C-alpha positions in Angstrom: -0.4 -0.2 -0.3 0.9 3.5 -1.1 1.9 6.0 1.6 3.9 9.2 2.0 7.7 9.3 3.0 10.0 6.9 3.3 9.8 3.9 4.7 11.9 4.9 7.4 10.4 8.1 7.7 10.0 9.8 11.0 5.5 9.8 9.7 5.7 5.9 9.2 7.6 4.3 12.0 5.3 2.9 14.7 5.5 3.5 18.4 8.5 1.2 20.0 6.7 -1.4 22.6 8.0 0.3 25.1 7.1 3.5 25.2 6.8 5.8 28.2 4.1 8.0 29.1 5.3 12.2 29.7 5.4 12.6 33.7 3.2 15.9 32.3 0.8 12.9 30.4 -1.9 13.3 32.7 -2.4 17.3 33.0 -2.6 18.2 29.3 -4.5 15.2 28.4 -6.8 17.1 30.8 -6.1 20.4 29.6 -7.1 19.1 25.8 -10.2 17.7 27.6 -11.1 20.8 29.8 -10.2 23.6 27.1 -10.9 21.5 23.7 -13.4 18.9 23.4 -13.4 15.3 25.3 -12.3 13.4 23.2 -11.1 13.2 19.1 -13.3 14.5 16.2 -11.6 13.8 12.7 -12.1 17.1 10.6 -13.5 15.9 6.8 -15.5 18.6 5.9 -13.7 21.3 7.3 -10.6 22.1 7.8 -8.4 19.6 6.3 -6.1 19.3 3.2 -7.2 18.4 -0.7 -5.7 16.1 -1.8 -4.9 16.1 -6.1 -2.6 13.5 -8.0 -1.0 15.5 -11.2 -0.2 13.2 -14.4 3.2 13.9 -16.4 1.0 15.5 -18.9 -0.6 17.8 -16.2 -0.1 21.2 -18.0 2.1 23.6 -15.3 0.5 26.4 -13.8 2.5 29.3 -12.3 1.2 30.1 -8.6 2.2 34.1 -8.0 2.9 35.8 -4.4 -0.1 36.0 -2.7 1.3 39.3 -1.7 2.5 41.5 -4.6 1.3 44.7 -6.0 -0.7 43.3 -8.6 -3.1 40.9 -5.9 -3.9 43.7 -3.9 -7.5 43.8 -2.5 -7.5 39.9 -3.1 -8.9 38.3 0.1 -6.7 35.6 2.1 -5.5 34.1 4.8 -2.7 36.1 6.0 -5.3 39.2 6.0 -3.2 42.3 5.2 -3.3 42.9 1.3 -0.1 45.7 1.6 2.9 43.8 0.6 5.1 45.7 2.5 3.5 43.5 5.6 5.7 41.0 3.9 8.9 42.4 4.9 10.9 38.7 5.2 9.0 37.2 1.5 6.6 34.5 1.0 8.2 31.0 1.3 8.2 30.7 -2.5 11.0 28.6 -2.3 13.4 28.6 -5.8 12.3 25.0 -7.0 8.7 26.1 -6.4 7.2 26.8 -9.8 5.5 26.1 -12.2 3.5 23.4 -10.1 1.4 20.6 -11.8 -2.3 21.9 -10.8 -4.7 19.6 -12.5 -8.5 21.7 -13.8 -10.6 20.2 -11.0 -8.1 21.0 -8.0 -10.0 23.9 -5.5 -8.7 25.1 -2.3 -9.9 24.1 1.0 -12.6 25.9 1.4 -11.5 28.1 5.1 -9.4 31.3 4.9 -6.1 28.7 5.3 -7.4 27.2 1.8 -5.5 24.5 2.1 -4.2 22.7 -1.4 -1.1 19.7 -1.7 -0.5 18.7 -5.5 1.3 15.3 -5.7 3.2 13.3 -8.8 4.3 9.6 -8.4 5.7 9.1 -10.9 8.7 11.6 -9.9 7.8 11.4 -6.3 7.1 15.1 -5.5 4.8 17.6 -3.5 3.8 20.7 -3.9 2.5 22.2 -0.4 0.2 25.8 -0.9 -1.9 27.7 2.1 -4.3 30.5 1.2 -4.3 29.4 -2.6 -6.6 31.5 -5.0 -7.8 30.2 -8.1 -8.2 33.9 -10.0 -10.6 34.8 -13.1 -7.6 34.5 -16.4 -6.9 30.7 -14.4 -4.1 32.1 -13.3 -3.1 30.6 -9.4 -2.2 32.8 -6.2 -1.1 31.6 -3.0 0.5 32.8 0.2 2.7 30.0 0.6 4.3 27.2 -1.4 6.7 24.4 -0.6 7.9 21.6 -3.3 9.4 18.6 -1.7 10.0 14.6 -2.0 7.3 12.3 -1.4 10.4 9.5 -0.7 11.8 12.0 1.7 11.7 12.2 5.7 9.2 14.2 5.6 11.0 16.4 7.8 12.4 19.9 7.3 15.4 21.2 8.9 15.5 23.4 12.2 18.3 25.7 9.5 16.4 25.2 6.3 14.5 28.3 6.3 15.9 32.1 7.7 13.3 32.1 10.0 13.6 34.6 13.6 12.4 34.1 16.5 8.9 35.7 17.3 8.1 35.2 13.2 5.9 32.8 11.9 6.7 30.0 9.3 4.3 30.6 6.4 6.4 33.5 5.8 9.5 30.9 4.3 6.8 28.4 3.0 5.8 25.7 5.0 1.8 25.2 4.8 1.7 24.2 8.1 2.5 26.4 11.6 4.5 23.9 13.3 6.6 23.7 10.2 5.6 20.0 8.6 4.5 19.3 5.5 0.6 19.6 4.8 -0.4 16.0 4.3 2.0 14.4 7.0 -0.3 12.5 8.9 -3.4 13.3 7.0 -6.1 10.2 7.0 -6.3 9.2 3.2 -9.1 7.7 1.5 -7.5 5.0 -0.2 -5.9 4.0 3.6 -9.7 3.5 4.8 -11.1 1.8 2.4 -8.2 -1.0 2.2 -8.7 -0.9 6.9 -4.9 -0.2 7.3 -3.0 3.4 7.8 0.2 2.6 8.8 1.2 5.8 9.4 1.3 8.4 12.5 -1.4 11.0 12.0 -2.1 14.0 12.9 -4.5 16.4 15.0 -5.0 19.6 15.8 -5.1 21.3 20.0 -6.6 24.4 21.0 -4.4 24.1 23.8 -0.7 23.8 21.7 1.6 25.4 24.1 3.3 29.2 23.6 6.3 28.9 22.6 7.6 25.2 22.5 8.0 22.6 20.9 9.3 19.3 19.5 11.8 18.5 17.1 11.6 16.2 15.0 9.2 15.8 13.5 7.6 19.5 13.7 10.3 22.4 13.5 8.0 25.3 15.2 5.4 26.4 16.4 2.1 28.7 16.3 0.9 27.7 19.4 -1.1 29.7 22.3 -1.5 28.2 25.7 0.9 28.5 28.3 1.4 25.6 29.5 0.0 23.5 27.0 0.7 20.3 24.6 3.5 20.8 22.7 3.3 21.0 18.4 4.9 17.9 17.8 4.3 16.0 20.7 3.0 13.1 19.9 -0.6 11.2 21.4 -1.0 8.0 21.8 -4.0 6.1 22.2 -3.9 2.9 24.9 -2.5 0.3 23.3 -4.1 -1.4 25.3 -7.7 -0.7 24.7 -10.2 -2.8 23.5 -11.3 -1.2 20.4 -14.6 -3.3 20.1 -15.7 -2.2 23.3 -16.5 1.2 21.3 -19.3 1.5 19.0 -17.0 2.3 16.2 -17.3 1.5 11.9 -14.7 -0.3 10.3 -13.2 2.5 8.7 -13.2 4.5 12.7 -11.4 0.8 13.7 -8.6 1.1 10.9 -7.7 5.0 12.4 -8.0 3.3 16.5 -6.1 0.7 15.6 -3.4 3.6 13.7 -3.5 5.6 17.3 -2.6 2.6 19.3 0.4 1.6 16.7 1.5 5.1 15.6 0.1 7.6 17.6 -0.5 11.2 16.4 1.4 14.4 16.2 0.0 17.2 17.5 0.8 19.3 14.4 -1.7 22.9 14.5 -3.2 24.4 16.6 -7.3 24.7 16.2 -10.8 25.2 18.1 -11.3 21.6 19.7 -9.2 18.5 19.5 -9.2 16.8 15.8 -7.4 14.4 13.8 -7.2 15.2 9.9 -9.2 13.3 7.1 -8.6 13.9 2.8 -10.3 16.8 2.0 -12.6 15.2 -0.9 -14.8 18.3 -1.9 -13.6 18.3 -5.5 -13.5 14.6 -6.2 -17.0 13.2 -6.5 -16.0 10.0 -7.4 -14.7 9.5 -3.4 -16.7 10.1 -0.5 -16.2 10.3 3.1 -20.4 9.0 3.3 -20.6 5.8 5.5 -16.8 5.3 5.6 -15.3 7.9 8.0 -17.6 10.0 10.6 -16.4 13.4 11.8 -17.7 12.0 14.8 -16.5 8.4 14.3 -14.2 8.3 17.6 -15.8 11.0 19.6 -16.8 7.7 21.8 -13.7 7.1 22.9 -12.7 9.6 26.1 -9.5 11.3 25.7 -8.8 9.7 29.3 -7.7 6.8 27.1 -5.1 8.6 25.7 -1.4 9.3 26.6 1.7 12.1 26.0 4.5 10.2 25.2 7.9 11.3 26.8 8.6 14.6 25.4 11.9 14.9 25.2 14.5 17.9 23.5 11.7 20.4 24.0 12.6 23.8 22.6 11.6 27.2 24.1 10.9 29.6 20.5 8.2 30.0 18.2 5.7 32.2 16.7 5.1 35.6 19.8 1.4 35.8 20.3 -0.4 39.1 21.1 
């Protein structure tokens, strides 16, 4: 079964059988339950990532930087339409353009307007955030980054010229933690097969302020003092009998992945939620009857633990 990144990638490495809970685990899980929801949801229709497969003959598109004088007045995720607000540039790496964007591609519906395009034949992915198709058929985005699908899926701490207090979005990554936006994404084909063989990604409203763990993340937008660092791994109790809970076959596949691989805190969100592939522009594939946003809500958070956190880094995006 295909999956993103190399077999020895952090994202594809199971949790060690002797892994230990962090001393702060009970407190952090209780904080997540009190300030978010006392279970895990699954973002399937909102606040998630659509992934489009391009072919060798897919036409190439130039994706312009969003905040440029030519794009003044166009609404977008970063809010400001003043190009001077992007005083460090907007993240398109030198080799980002051009991008093979399929004609049916549509970014995610919310302000984040995420989108990833992949080409399996050359094992390449293009991530975008704040993406818009212009009336003339051209494209603009706030960020853009290209990387290898057969690579590690982990960027380096020194790979971007970011300074403490800034957002990583200005330098290419589409996740505020600096991971590929498809890292940890539950894909439709995996649930159809009944097997998810990689770590998942989740968001939480209590991501820690200026504390993160590398690998796999390289930054944080967390707002919560004493919260759970982005990069921390949450594991569903591997000894838990998931047959005790009213789970669909698709939900059981997700639960088994949470036991075997765990889920990485990759972003800040309005609740505690995993990410499933956004399918709204792909009518031949649907989550209906396969997976629901409430698929895991029968399992309370007390059945999860935060794994031991080592090498926590104290810097990140400022919150005012």
